[in-house]
C-alpha positions as CSV (number, residue, x, y, z in Angstrom):
1,M,-23.9,4.3,6.2
2,S,-21.6,5.7,8.7
3,D,-19.7,3.4,11.1
4,E,-19.9,6.0,13.9
5,R,-22.5,5.1,16.4
6,S,-25.0,7.7,17.7
7,T,-24.1,9.5,20.9
8,D,-27.6,9.4,22.3
9,S,-26.5,6.7,24.7
10,M,-23.4,8.4,25.7
11,P,-23.7,10.8,28.7
12,Q,-21.8,14.0,28.5
13,Q,-20.9,13.6,24.8
14,P,-21.6,16.6,22.4
15,P,-23.9,16.0,19.4
16,R,-22.6,14.2,16.3
17,S,-23.7,16.9,14.0
18,D,-21.0,18.8,12.2
19,Q,-22.7,22.0,13.2
20,P,-21.6,23.3,16.6
21,D,-23.9,23.0,19.5
22,P,-24.9,26.6,20.4
23,G,-24.5,25.8,24.1
24,K,-21.0,24.3,23.5
25,A,-19.6,26.1,20.5
26,D,-16.0,25.2,21.5
27,D,-16.8,21.5,21.1
28,S,-16.6,21.9,17.3
29,G,-13.1,23.2,17.4
30,R,-11.5,19.8,16.6
31,T,-13.6,19.5,13.5
32,D,-13.2,23.1,12.4
33,G,-9.5,23.0,13.0
34,R,-9.0,20.0,10.9
35,R,-11.1,21.4,8.0
36,Q,-9.1,24.6,8.1
37,R,-5.9,22.7,8.2
38,Q,-6.9,20.7,5.2
39,A,-7.8,23.9,3.3
40,D,-4.3,25.2,4.2
41,K,-2.4,22.2,2.9
42,A,-1.6,23.8,-0.4
43,D,0.1,26.6,1.6
44,D,2.1,24.1,3.6
45,R,0.1,25.1,6.6
46,P,2.5,27.7,7.9
47,A,-0.2,29.2,10.2
48,A,-2.0,27.7,13.1
49,A,-5.3,26.0,12.3
50,A,-8.5,26.8,14.1
51,S,-8.6,26.3,17.9
52,D,-9.4,22.8,19.2
53,A,-11.5,22.8,22.3
54,Q,-11.8,19.1,22.7
55,D,-9.8,19.3,25.9
56,Q,-12.4,21.6,27.3
57,S,-15.3,19.5,26.2
58,T,-17.0,16.7,28.0
59,A,-14.7,14.0,26.8
60,P,-14.0,11.7,29.7
61,T,-10.4,12.5,30.7
62,A,-9.1,15.4,28.7
63,T,-9.4,18.4,31.1
64,D,-6.7,20.7,30.0
65,G,-4.3,21.4,27.1
66,R,-1.4,19.2,26.3
67,S,1.6,20.3,28.4
68,Q,4.3,21.9,26.3
69,A,7.1,21.6,28.9
70,G,10.3,20.6,27.4
71,A,9.2,21.2,23.8
72,P,11.9,23.2,22.0
73,D,10.8,26.6,20.7
74,K,7.2,26.0,21.7
75,A,6.5,28.6,24.4
76,A,6.0,31.4,22.0
77,Q,3.8,29.3,19.7
78,D,1.3,27.4,21.9
79,T,-1.2,29.0,24.3
80,A,-1.4,27.8,27.9
81,A,-4.5,25.8,27.1
82,G,-3.0,24.3,24.0
83,T,-4.6,24.4,20.6
84,R,-4.8,21.7,18.0
85,G,-3.6,23.8,15.2
86,S,-0.9,25.8,16.9
87,R,0.6,22.8,18.5
88,G,0.6,21.0,15.2
89,A,2.2,24.0,13.5
90,G,4.7,24.4,16.3
91,R,5.8,20.8,16.1
92,R,5.8,20.6,12.3
93,R,9.2,19.8,11.0
94,D,10.3,20.8,7.5
95,T,13.2,18.6,6.5
96,A,14.7,21.4,4.5
97,T,15.2,23.4,7.6
98,V,16.7,20.9,10.0
99,P,18.7,22.6,12.7
100,A,22.4,22.4,12.1
101,E,23.1,20.4,15.2
102,T,20.6,17.8,14.0
103,A,21.3,17.8,10.3
104,D,25.0,17.3,10.9
105,A,24.6,14.6,13.5
106,P,25.5,11.2,12.2
107,T,22.6,8.8,12.0
108,A,22.7,5.3,13.5
109,A,22.9,3.8,10.1
110,S,25.9,5.9,9.1
111,E,27.6,4.9,12.3
112,G,27.0,1.3,11.7
113,T,24.9,1.0,14.8
114,A,21.3,-0.1,15.1
115,A,18.7,2.0,13.3
116,N,16.7,4.0,15.8
117,T,13.3,2.7,15.1
118,G,11.7,2.4,18.5
119,P,11.2,-1.0,20.1
120,A,8.6,-2.2,17.7
121,D,9.2,-2.7,14.0
122,P,12.9,-1.7,14.0
123,G,13.1,-0.6,10.4
124,A,15.7,-0.6,7.8
125,A,15.7,3.0,6.7
126,T,18.3,3.8,4.1
127,D,21.3,6.0,4.9
128,A,19.9,8.6,2.6
129,D,16.6,8.6,4.4
130,A,18.4,9.0,7.8
131,D,20.6,11.7,6.6
132,V,17.7,13.8,5.2
133,D,15.4,13.4,8.1
134,A,17.7,13.1,11.1
135,V,14.8,13.8,13.5
136,R,15.5,13.1,17.1
137,F,13.0,11.9,19.6
138,D,14.0,14.6,22.1
139,E,12.9,17.3,19.7
140,F,9.2,16.5,20.3
141,G,9.0,17.6,23.9
142,L,8.0,14.1,25.1
143,A,7.4,13.5,28.8
144,P,10.7,12.8,30.6
145,D,9.6,9.3,31.7
146,L,8.7,8.4,28.1
147,L,11.9,9.8,26.7
148,K,13.9,8.0,29.4
149,A,12.4,4.7,28.2
150,I,13.1,5.4,24.6
151,N,16.7,6.2,25.4
152,A,17.0,3.1,27.6
153,L,16.1,1.0,24.6
154,G,19.0,2.6,22.7
155,F,16.9,4.8,20.3
156,T,17.5,8.5,19.6
157,K,16.5,9.2,16.0
158,C,13.3,8.6,14.1
159,T,12.8,6.4,11.1
160,P,11.0,8.1,8.1
161,I,7.6,6.9,9.2
162,Q,8.1,8.2,12.7
163,A,9.5,11.5,11.5
164,Q,6.5,12.1,9.3
165,T,3.9,10.7,11.6
166,L,4.8,12.1,15.1
167,P,4.5,15.8,14.3
168,H,0.8,15.2,13.3
169,S,-0.1,12.5,15.8
170,L,1.4,14.3,18.8
171,A,-0.6,17.3,17.8
172,N,-3.7,15.2,18.2
173,Y,-4.5,14.9,14.5
174,D,-5.7,11.7,12.9
175,V,-3.2,9.9,10.8
176,T,-3.5,7.2,8.1
177,G,-0.2,5.6,7.2
178,Q,0.8,3.3,4.3
179,A,3.8,1.4,5.7
180,Q,4.9,-2.2,6.0
181,T,6.3,-3.9,9.0
182,G,9.9,-3.0,9.6
183,T,9.4,0.8,9.2
184,G,9.0,1.7,12.9
185,K,5.2,2.4,12.7
186,T,4.4,0.6,15.9
187,A,6.7,2.8,17.9
188,A,5.2,5.8,16.2
189,F,1.7,5.1,17.4
190,L,2.7,3.8,20.8
191,I,4.7,7.0,21.5
192,T,1.6,9.0,20.5
193,L,-0.7,7.0,22.9
194,I,1.7,7.2,25.8
195,S,2.5,10.9,25.3
196,H,-1.2,11.8,25.3
197,Q,-1.9,9.8,28.5
198,L,1.0,11.3,30.3
199,E,-0.1,14.8,29.3
200,H,-3.8,14.3,30.1
201,I,-3.9,12.7,33.5
202,P,-7.5,12.2,34.6
203,E,-8.6,13.4,38.0
204,R,-9.9,9.9,38.7
205,P,-8.8,6.7,36.8
206,N,-11.4,5.0,34.7
207,P,-13.1,1.9,36.2
208,P,-11.6,-1.5,35.4
209,G,-12.3,-2.7,31.9
210,T,-12.5,0.9,30.6
211,P,-9.4,1.6,28.4
212,R,-8.2,5.0,27.5
213,A,-6.5,3.8,24.4
214,L,-7.4,0.8,22.2
215,V,-5.1,-0.9,19.6
216,I,-6.7,-3.5,17.3
217,A,-4.4,-5.8,15.3
218,P,-5.3,-8.9,13.2
219,T,-3.2,-11.6,14.7
220,R,-2.3,-12.8,18.2
221,E,1.4,-12.6,17.5
222,L,1.2,-9.0,16.5
223,V,-0.9,-8.1,19.5
224,M,1.6,-9.8,21.9
225,Q,4.5,-8.0,20.1
226,I,2.8,-4.6,20.3
227,A,2.0,-5.1,24.0
228,D,5.6,-6.1,24.8
229,D,6.8,-2.9,23.0
230,A,4.2,-0.8,24.9
231,R,5.4,-2.2,28.2
232,D,9.0,-1.4,27.3
233,L,8.0,2.2,26.5
234,T,5.9,2.6,29.7
235,R,8.4,1.0,32.1
236,Y,8.9,4.4,33.8
237,C,5.4,5.8,33.2
238,G,3.1,3.8,35.5
239,L,0.7,3.0,32.7
240,N,-1.0,-0.4,32.6
241,V,-1.0,-2.3,29.3
242,L,-3.3,-5.3,28.8
243,T,-4.0,-7.7,26.0
244,V,-7.1,-9.5,24.9
245,V,-6.6,-12.3,22.4
246,G,-8.1,-15.6,21.4
247,G,-6.4,-18.9,22.2
248,M,-5.5,-17.8,25.7
249,D,-7.2,-18.5,29.0
250,F,-10.6,-16.6,28.7
251,E,-11.3,-16.7,32.5
252,K,-7.9,-15.3,33.3
253,Q,-8.3,-12.4,30.9
254,R,-11.8,-11.8,32.3
255,R,-10.5,-11.6,35.9
256,V,-7.8,-9.1,34.8
257,L,-10.3,-6.9,33.0
258,E,-12.6,-6.9,36.1
259,N,-9.9,-6.0,38.5
260,E,-7.3,-3.8,36.8
261,V,-7.4,-0.3,35.4
262,V,-6.6,-0.4,31.7
263,D,-4.6,2.5,30.2
264,I,-3.7,0.8,26.9
265,L,-5.6,-2.3,25.6
266,V,-4.2,-4.2,22.6
267,A,-6.6,-6.8,21.2
268,T,-7.6,-9.0,18.3
269,P,-11.1,-8.2,17.0
270,G,-12.9,-11.5,17.8
271,R,-12.0,-11.8,21.5
272,L,-12.4,-8.1,22.0
273,L,-15.9,-8.2,20.7
274,D,-16.6,-11.3,22.8
275,F,-15.7,-9.3,26.0
276,I,-17.8,-6.3,24.8
277,T,-20.9,-8.4,24.3
278,R,-20.5,-10.0,27.7
279,G,-20.3,-6.5,29.3
280,K,-16.7,-6.9,30.5
281,L,-15.3,-4.1,28.4
282,N,-16.5,-0.5,28.1
283,L,-15.1,1.5,25.2
284,R,-17.2,4.6,25.8
285,H,-14.2,6.4,27.2
286,V,-11.6,5.5,24.5
287,E,-9.6,8.7,23.7
288,Q,-7.3,7.1,21.0
289,L,-8.0,4.3,18.6
290,V,-5.3,2.5,16.5
291,L,-6.1,0.1,13.7
292,D,-2.9,-1.7,12.7
293,E,-2.6,-3.6,9.4
294,A,-6.1,-2.7,8.2
295,D,-5.6,-4.4,4.9
296,R,-4.9,-7.7,6.5
297,M,-7.9,-7.3,8.8
298,L,-9.9,-6.7,5.6
299,S,-8.6,-9.8,3.9
300,M,-9.1,-12.0,7.0
301,G,-12.7,-11.0,7.2
302,F,-12.5,-9.0,10.4
303,I,-14.0,-5.7,9.2
304,P,-17.6,-6.5,10.3
305,D,-16.3,-7.2,13.8
306,V,-14.2,-4.0,13.7
307,R,-17.2,-2.0,12.6
308,R,-19.2,-3.2,15.6
309,I,-16.2,-2.4,17.9
310,I,-15.8,1.1,16.6
311,R,-19.5,1.8,17.1
312,Q,-18.8,1.3,20.8
313,T,-16.2,4.0,20.9
314,P,-16.8,7.8,21.0
315,P,-17.5,9.5,17.6
316,K,-14.5,10.2,15.5
317,R,-14.5,13.9,16.3
318,L,-14.1,13.1,20.0
319,R,-11.3,10.6,19.6
320,Q,-8.0,10.4,17.8
321,T,-7.7,7.6,15.2
322,L,-4.5,6.3,13.7
323,L,-4.9,3.7,10.9
324,F,-2.0,1.9,9.3
325,S,-2.0,-0.4,6.3
326,A,0.6,-2.0,4.1
327,T,-1.5,-1.3,1.0
328,Y,-4.3,1.2,0.2
329,N,-6.9,-0.1,-2.2
330,D,-10.4,1.3,-2.6
331,D,-11.7,-0.7,0.3
332,V,-9.1,0.5,2.7
333,L,-9.5,4.0,1.6
334,R,-13.2,3.8,2.3
335,L,-12.6,2.5,5.8
336,A,-10.1,5.3,6.4
337,H,-12.6,7.9,5.3
338,Q,-15.3,6.4,7.5
339,W,-13.2,6.1,10.7
340,T,-10.9,9.1,10.6
341,L,-11.5,12.9,10.5
342,A,-9.4,15.0,8.1
343,A,-6.5,12.6,8.6
344,E,-2.9,13.3,7.5
345,H,-1.7,10.6,5.1
346,V,1.8,9.4,5.4
347,V,3.3,7.0,2.8
348,I,6.5,5.0,3.0
349,E,7.1,3.3,-0.3
350,P,7.6,-0.5,-0.2
351,E,10.9,-0.2,-2.2
352,S,12.5,1.4,0.9
353,V,11.3,-1.2,3.4
354,A,13.7,-3.9,4.5
355,V,14.6,-4.9,0.9
356,D,17.6,-2.6,0.6
357,S,19.3,-4.2,3.6
358,V,18.5,-7.8,2.5
359,E,20.6,-9.8,0.0
360,Q,18.2,-11.9,-2.0
361,K,19.1,-15.2,-3.5
362,V,17.0,-17.7,-5.5
363,F,17.9,-21.3,-6.0
364,L,16.4,-23.3,-8.8
365,V,15.5,-26.6,-7.2
366,S,13.2,-29.6,-7.8
367,A,10.6,-30.3,-5.2
368,E,12.3,-33.5,-3.9
369,D,15.6,-31.6,-3.4
370,K,14.2,-28.8,-1.3
371,F,14.7,-30.5,2.1
372,P,18.2,-31.7,1.3
373,L,19.1,-28.2,0.2
374,L,17.7,-26.7,3.4
375,Y,19.5,-29.1,5.6
376,N,22.8,-28.7,3.9
377,L,22.6,-24.9,3.9
378,M,21.9,-25.0,7.6
379,N,25.1,-27.0,8.2
380,D,27.5,-25.6,5.5
381,L,26.7,-22.0,6.3
382,A,26.4,-22.6,10.0
383,L,23.1,-20.7,10.1
384,D,22.3,-19.7,13.6
385,R,18.9,-18.1,13.7
386,V,16.7,-18.8,10.7
387,I,13.0,-18.6,9.8
388,V,11.9,-21.1,7.1
389,F,8.6,-20.1,5.5
390,A,6.2,-22.5,3.8
391,N,2.7,-21.9,2.4
392,R,0.9,-24.7,4.2
393,R,0.7,-26.1,7.7
394,D,1.5,-29.7,6.7
395,V,4.7,-28.6,4.9
396,T,5.7,-26.6,7.9
397,R,5.0,-29.6,10.2
398,D,7.1,-31.8,8.0
399,I,10.0,-29.5,8.0
400,F,9.8,-29.2,11.7
401,E,9.7,-32.9,12.3
402,R,12.5,-33.8,9.9
403,L,14.9,-31.1,11.2
404,K,14.2,-32.1,14.8
405,H,15.0,-35.7,14.0
406,L,18.3,-34.5,12.5
407,D,19.1,-32.9,15.9
408,I,18.6,-29.4,14.8
409,A,16.9,-27.2,17.4
410,C,13.6,-26.4,15.6
411,E,10.0,-25.4,16.4
412,M,7.1,-24.5,14.3
413,L,4.7,-21.6,14.2
414,S,1.4,-22.0,12.4
415,G,-2.3,-21.7,13.0
416,E,-2.6,-25.3,14.4
417,V,-0.2,-24.5,17.2
418,P,-2.0,-23.5,20.5
419,Q,-1.4,-19.9,21.5
420,Q,0.4,-20.6,24.7
421,R,2.9,-22.8,22.8
422,R,3.3,-20.0,20.2
423,V,4.2,-17.6,22.9
424,R,6.7,-20.0,24.5
425,T,8.2,-20.8,21.0
426,L,8.7,-17.1,20.2
427,E,10.4,-16.5,23.6
428,Q,12.7,-19.4,23.1
429,F,13.5,-18.2,19.5
430,K,14.3,-14.7,20.8
431,D,16.5,-16.2,23.6
432,G,18.5,-18.2,21.0
433,K,17.3,-21.6,22.4
434,I,15.8,-22.4,19.0
435,R,17.9,-22.4,15.9
436,V,15.2,-22.7,13.3
437,L,11.6,-21.6,13.2
438,A,9.5,-23.3,10.6
439,A,6.5,-21.0,10.0
440,T,3.6,-20.2,7.8
441,D,2.7,-16.6,7.1
442,V,1.2,-16.3,10.5
443,A,4.7,-15.2,11.5
444,G,5.2,-13.0,8.4
445,R,3.9,-9.9,10.0
446,G,4.4,-8.7,13.5
447,L,7.4,-11.0,14.3
448,H,10.2,-8.8,15.6
449,V,13.3,-10.7,16.6
450,D,16.7,-9.1,16.5
451,G,19.5,-11.1,15.0
452,I,17.7,-13.2,12.4
453,S,20.4,-13.8,9.8
454,H,18.5,-15.7,7.2
455,V,15.0,-16.1,5.9
456,I,14.4,-19.1,3.7
457,N,11.3,-19.3,1.5
458,Y,10.8,-23.1,1.2
459,D,7.8,-22.1,-1.0
460,L,7.3,-18.7,-2.7
461,P,4.3,-17.0,-1.2
462,E,1.3,-16.7,-3.4
463,D,0.8,-13.0,-2.5
464,P,3.8,-10.9,-3.5
465,E,3.3,-8.6,-0.5
466,D,3.9,-11.6,1.8
467,Y,7.3,-12.0,0.2
468,V,8.3,-8.5,1.4
469,H,6.9,-9.2,4.8
470,R,8.8,-12.5,5.0
471,I,12.2,-11.1,4.1
472,G,11.6,-8.1,6.3
473,R,12.2,-10.4,9.3
474,T,15.9,-10.2,8.6
475,G,18.0,-7.1,7.8
476,R,16.5,-5.2,10.7
477,A,17.9,-2.7,13.1
478,G,20.5,-1.5,10.6
479,A,22.0,-5.0,10.1
480,K,22.3,-6.9,6.9
481,G,20.3,-10.0,6.2
482,I,20.0,-12.7,3.6
483,S,16.9,-14.3,2.1
484,I,17.1,-17.5,0.2
485,S,14.1,-18.7,-1.9
486,F,13.6,-22.2,-3.3
487,L,12.1,-21.9,-6.8
488,G,10.6,-25.1,-8.2
489,E,8.3,-25.8,-11.1
490,D,5.2,-25.1,-8.9
491,D,6.6,-21.7,-7.8
492,A,8.0,-20.4,-11.1
493,F,4.8,-18.5,-12.1
494,L,4.9,-16.5,-8.9
495,L,8.3,-15.0,-9.4
496,P,7.4,-12.3,-12.0
497,Q,4.7,-10.9,-9.6
498,I,7.3,-10.6,-6.8
499,E,9.8,-9.0,-9.1
500,A,7.2,-6.5,-10.3
501,L,6.5,-5.5,-6.7
502,L,10.2,-5.2,-5.9
503,G,10.9,-3.3,-9.1
504,T,14.0,-5.5,-9.8
505,K,14.9,-8.8,-11.3
506,L,16.1,-11.6,-9.0
507,D,19.1,-13.7,-10.1
508,C,18.3,-17.4,-10.1
509,T,21.1,-19.9,-9.8
510,Q,21.5,-23.7,-9.6
511,P,22.8,-24.9,-6.2
512,E,26.1,-26.8,-6.1
513,A,25.7,-30.5,-6.3
514,E,26.9,-31.2,-2.8
515,L,24.2,-29.0,-1.4
516,L,21.6,-31.5,-2.8
517,E,23.0,-34.6,-1.1
518,P,20.2,-36.1,1.0
519,P,20.9,-36.3,4.7
520,D,21.2,-39.6,6.6
521,E,17.8,-39.2,8.2
522,P,16.8,-41.4,11.2
523,A,14.4,-44.3,10.6
524,R,11.3,-42.4,11.7
525,A,11.8,-39.6,9.2
526,S,13.0,-41.8,6.4
527,S,10.2,-44.2,6.6
528,G,7.7,-41.7,5.2
529,A,9.9,-39.0,3.7
530,S,13.0,-40.4,2.2
531,G,12.5,-38.6,-1.1
532,G,11.1,-35.4,0.4
533,P,8.5,-34.1,2.8
534,R,6.0,-36.8,3.6
535,R,3.0,-34.5,3.4
536,G,4.5,-31.3,2.2
537,G,4.8,-31.2,-1.4
538,A,8.1,-32.6,-2.4
539,R,7.0,-36.3,-2.5
540,R,7.3,-37.9,-5.9
541,R,4.0,-38.4,-7.5
542,P,2.9,-40.3,-10.7
543,G,3.0,-38.0,-13.6
544,G,6.0,-36.0,-12.3
545,G,3.9,-33.6,-10.1
546,G,5.6,-32.3,-7.0
547,N,3.2,-30.4,-4.7
548,R,-0.4,-30.9,-4.2
549,P,-2.7,-28.4,-5.8
550,R,-2.3,-25.3,-3.7
551,G,-5.0,-23.1,-2.4
552,R,-4.7,-19.9,-0.4
553,S,-2.4,-20.3,2.6
554,R,-4.3,-21.0,5.7
555,D,-2.6,-20.2,9.0
């Protein structure tokens, strides 16, 4: 059954049928253009696809074609009204025909400066990737205010995911992307949303609580990060970015939705659906929909809620849909097929994500020696900004408490921490007021903090994909990073799966004896944890067992 709702209840919306309405023949241009473009894929789509007349249809705000002002070499290719196919063909970039001034320009990676990834997900593209693509943001004919914000953030060139996505998404095509965090995908879809809104200014703004663009993400942290990046990119544009997440003041969010115009709404599924059912949000005028980390929403059980949300938006031929996922299994592929229309698929292989810029170390260590090793590494290496990942909340809490009692500035980030404290903790960590962040995988995705020098896996993650997400918190923005994993008897069986995903073997070494010397812990910590974490899995147990039997990590 289709996830697209009927348009019977939507005034001024054309029929859902794939056949054009005789009275509004142009309304099918978006569908026909995409189908033609798909048919032309084998020919590399050199010619324009069929005309898109969505901008002339009864969609809520799109009343004219996208402006082409400032787009290089576009005047001869696009009509005044703008067509979906011609704009896509005009902006299409073949990396084999990069203009000389762009191809010869040094990339940020080759200059030793920060990789130009956009504000969100500052990726770790390899030098080879940057040299081949070398696509600059100013080549896309972006609105001056948007380009000014991008430049103010210090970004000029695209990462691979941005270079491959933007030519299609800016041409108003749907895009499905397979990319992990750290690739620059967040900036790719935000630039698309903002560009569309600046080029299609409605005669009258939508009523409060009626967003033009909707971004759905699985976790509160990721929502807050996306919203922060959106505000950075809209600083000169006059667009209003709002968030709707659980764990925050419901009444405060309700008052904002009732009184403010919403241009871009970033939300988690549960709280978003709550506001929809209460009649505080109207998604009937959404022009662009972004589904970020679809695989994680699937694994966390959010898809039924997402289906209900999508049914409240216009049908897929009347909106643009961008869907990103770190992995594409059959379930994700089915969702992509249901929710997008003739989408362009962009793939960034995991091997090129973050791993190349991260030095990976593995220490063989017994369960009771994990905390002494952590503490001594912190002191001996003078680690300044570190994330320590554990699989369970109680282990995370124990690490936090013991480090804090040893006078190390530390906070924890897990599902048991209230949202307001999470936000405050992340801000303090970004500002350098916190030296160590002890976290479960709730922070593995969507945490974008510059200058993280080390990631320490106190426990190996049970999902190999989470290992990539964890170590991707360091080695960002063109910098080098280091990940250190503690491998005990309870973790050893997980290592081959991680190595298989990485496509390489990890060297395992014994730590030096002095690194295993237990610290002189204060009385409160030593009373319950002198041999290791009190609750976390390093306490000595009869029979030689270290950790409790582990289930799936719960954040």
